[in-house]
C-alpha positions as CSV (number, residue, x, y, z in Angstrom):
1,M,-20.6,-21.1,35.5
2,G,-18.5,-20.1,37.3
3,K,-16.3,-16.9,37.6
4,Q,-13.8,-14.9,35.0
5,K,-10.6,-14.4,37.6
6,K,-9.3,-10.5,37.0
7,I,-6.0,-10.2,36.0
8,R,-4.1,-7.6,38.1
9,R,-2.4,-5.4,36.1
10,Y,1.0,-3.7,36.7
11,A,3.3,-1.0,35.8
12,T,-0.2,0.6,33.4
13,M,-0.7,3.7,32.3
14,K,-2.3,5.9,30.4
15,R,-1.0,6.4,26.3
16,T,-0.2,9.7,25.8
17,L,0.4,11.4,22.5
18,S,3.4,12.0,22.0
19,L,5.5,15.1,21.3
20,R,6.1,14.8,17.5
21,D,2.4,13.0,16.4
22,E,1.8,13.8,13.4
23,R,-1.5,14.5,12.7
24,P,-2.8,18.0,12.6
25,K,-3.9,19.5,15.9
26,E,-6.9,21.2,16.9
27,K,-5.7,24.4,15.5
28,E,-5.0,23.6,12.1
29,R,-7.8,21.2,11.0
30,L,-10.7,22.4,8.2
31,K,-14.0,23.4,9.6
32,P,-16.5,21.9,7.4
33,T,-17.9,24.0,4.5
34,K,-21.8,25.7,4.9
35,K,-23.2,25.2,1.9
36,A,-24.4,28.6,0.5
37,K,-28.2,28.6,0.2
38,K,-28.9,28.3,-4.3
39,D,-30.9,30.9,-5.2
40,P,-34.4,29.4,-6.3
41,S,-35.0,32.7,-8.7
42,A,-31.1,32.4,-10.2
43,L,-31.0,31.1,-14.0
44,K,-30.3,26.6,-13.6
45,E,-27.6,25.3,-16.2
46,R,-27.4,21.7,-17.4
47,E,-26.7,19.7,-20.8
48,V,-28.6,19.2,-22.7
49,P,-27.2,16.5,-25.6
50,Q,-27.6,18.5,-28.8
51,H,-30.6,17.5,-31.5
52,L,-29.4,16.2,-34.8
53,S,-29.9,18.4,-38.1
54,C,-31.4,15.3,-39.4
55,L,-33.8,14.3,-37.3
56,F,-37.5,16.6,-36.8
57,F,-39.1,16.1,-33.7
58,Q,-38.6,12.4,-34.7
59,Y,-39.4,12.1,-38.6
60,N,-35.8,11.6,-40.0
61,T,-35.1,13.6,-42.9
62,Q,-31.5,10.8,-44.3
63,L,-33.9,8.0,-44.8
64,G,-35.2,7.5,-47.6
65,P,-35.0,4.7,-50.8
66,P,-33.5,2.7,-51.5
67,Y,-33.6,1.8,-48.2
68,P,-29.9,1.0,-46.5
69,I,-31.3,-1.4,-44.4
70,L,-28.8,-3.6,-41.0
71,V,-28.7,-7.1,-40.4
72,D,-28.5,-9.2,-37.4
73,T,-27.0,-12.3,-36.8
74,N,-31.0,-14.3,-36.0
75,F,-32.7,-12.1,-38.9
76,I,-31.1,-13.6,-40.7
77,N,-31.9,-17.0,-39.5
78,F,-36.0,-16.2,-38.2
79,S,-36.0,-15.2,-42.3
80,I,-34.5,-18.7,-43.3
81,K,-37.0,-20.7,-40.8
82,A,-39.7,-18.9,-41.7
83,K,-38.6,-19.6,-45.4
84,L,-38.1,-15.7,-46.5
85,D,-35.9,-14.4,-49.5
86,L,-34.3,-11.8,-47.3
87,V,-34.1,-9.1,-50.5
88,R,-37.9,-9.9,-52.3
89,S,-39.6,-9.9,-49.0
90,M,-37.0,-6.9,-48.0
91,M,-39.3,-4.8,-50.7
92,D,-42.6,-6.5,-50.0
93,C,-42.8,-4.6,-46.3
94,L,-41.5,-1.6,-48.2
95,Y,-42.5,-1.0,-51.5
96,A,-39.5,0.7,-52.8
97,K,-35.1,-0.7,-53.6
98,C,-33.6,-2.4,-50.2
99,I,-30.0,-3.0,-49.8
100,P,-29.1,-5.1,-46.7
101,C,-26.0,-4.4,-45.2
102,I,-23.9,-6.7,-42.9
103,T,-21.1,-5.0,-40.9
104,D,-18.1,-7.1,-40.2
105,G,-18.9,-7.3,-36.8
106,V,-21.9,-9.8,-37.8
107,M,-20.3,-11.3,-39.9
108,A,-17.6,-12.7,-38.0
109,E,-20.5,-14.3,-35.8
110,I,-21.9,-16.2,-38.7
111,E,-18.9,-17.7,-38.9
112,K,-18.7,-17.9,-36.0
113,T,-21.0,-19.8,-35.5
114,G,-19.4,-22.2,-38.1
115,Q,-21.9,-25.7,-40.0
116,K,-24.6,-24.3,-37.4
117,D,-25.3,-21.2,-39.6
118,R,-23.4,-22.0,-43.3
119,V,-26.9,-21.1,-44.3
120,A,-26.8,-18.0,-43.1
121,L,-23.2,-17.8,-43.9
122,R,-23.9,-17.9,-47.4
123,I,-26.4,-15.9,-47.7
124,A,-24.3,-13.0,-45.9
125,K,-21.8,-13.0,-48.0
126,D,-24.4,-12.2,-50.7
127,P,-23.5,-9.8,-53.7
128,R,-26.9,-8.0,-53.4
129,F,-25.4,-7.6,-49.4
130,D,-22.9,-4.7,-48.7
131,R,-20.4,-5.2,-46.4
132,L,-19.6,-2.5,-44.3
133,Q,-16.3,-2.0,-42.6
134,C,-16.5,-1.5,-38.0
135,T,-13.3,0.0,-37.4
136,H,-14.2,-0.7,-33.5
137,R,-12.1,-4.1,-31.3
138,G,-14.4,-7.1,-30.9
139,T,-16.9,-8.7,-32.5
140,Y,-19.7,-8.1,-30.1
141,A,-23.2,-7.9,-33.4
142,D,-25.1,-5.7,-30.6
143,D,-22.8,-2.7,-30.1
144,C,-21.6,-2.7,-33.2
145,L,-25.1,-2.1,-34.2
146,V,-25.9,0.4,-32.2
147,R,-22.7,1.9,-32.4
148,R,-23.1,2.9,-36.0
149,V,-27.1,4.0,-36.1
150,T,-26.3,6.2,-33.8
151,Q,-22.8,7.9,-35.5
152,H,-25.9,8.1,-38.8
153,K,-29.0,7.9,-39.1
154,C,-29.8,6.4,-43.0
155,Y,-30.1,2.9,-41.7
156,I,-33.6,0.5,-40.3
157,V,-32.0,-2.0,-38.2
158,A,-33.2,-5.7,-38.7
159,T,-33.7,-7.9,-35.5
160,V,-35.5,-10.2,-34.0
161,D,-33.6,-10.0,-30.6
162,R,-35.6,-8.7,-27.4
163,D,-32.7,-6.8,-26.1
164,L,-31.5,-5.1,-28.7
165,K,-34.9,-3.7,-30.2
166,R,-34.6,-2.0,-26.6
167,R,-31.7,-0.5,-27.2
168,I,-32.6,0.6,-30.4
169,R,-36.1,2.2,-29.4
170,K,-33.8,4.2,-27.3
171,I,-32.5,5.5,-29.7
172,P,-34.7,8.8,-31.8
173,G,-35.6,8.9,-35.7
174,V,-33.8,4.6,-35.7
175,P,-36.6,2.4,-37.4
176,I,-37.0,-1.6,-36.8
177,R,-37.2,-4.4,-39.1
178,Y,-38.9,-7.6,-37.8
179,I,-40.2,-11.5,-37.7
180,S,-43.8,-11.5,-37.6
181,N,-46.7,-14.4,-39.2
182,H,-43.4,-15.8,-41.6
183,R,-43.6,-11.1,-42.5
184,Y,-41.6,-8.8,-42.7
185,N,-43.1,-5.9,-40.7
186,I,-41.3,-2.5,-39.9
187,E,-42.3,-0.7,-36.3
188,R,-42.0,3.0,-35.9
189,M,-41.4,4.4,-39.7
190,P,-44.2,6.9,-41.1
191,D,-46.5,7.5,-43.5
192,D,-44.5,9.9,-45.5
193,Y,-42.0,8.6,-45.9
194,G,-42.2,6.3,-49.5
195,A,-43.4,9.6,-50.5
196,P,-41.9,11.9,-53.5
197,R,-39.6,15.0,-52.0
198,F,-39.8,18.3,-53.5
């Protein structure tokens, strides 16, 4: 390995700032502000979401027979696989009248699949199902169902989708209906929902 040649530079000067330099001078610079120490005895303010009037702790007072049930796409498909009649099985589960409801987002999702879910489409177009209009854009059914349930707490959500169940569990007072062992089950439904109200 040889030595590197040092190149001698002629007429090099240190760079100096011009008199018209636009950067702030030392005097003009802002001094860092010191944070005031917080008083531990002072009251702390924080924003807490307002509780809905329809909820008494976790008990939803808006739910009652006839139960409106928001149906998801995969719930219809799994019901077909398990050979369950949707309306009759819903009534057998709750021992009360149930009104299955389908939003426009769910209907669009079923129509997108085309020939694969033609039986599900025929079931969804049944006149016993209520059709709910959606005002939002897009056809993502999970967001549609979660948005509707957060606005109106009077629905039971019927789904088999794990991600949707996880999202709905975070919303207080909304029961979830799912399929297990070839029958419908319900999650988070207090015992006295079917009791008459005085």
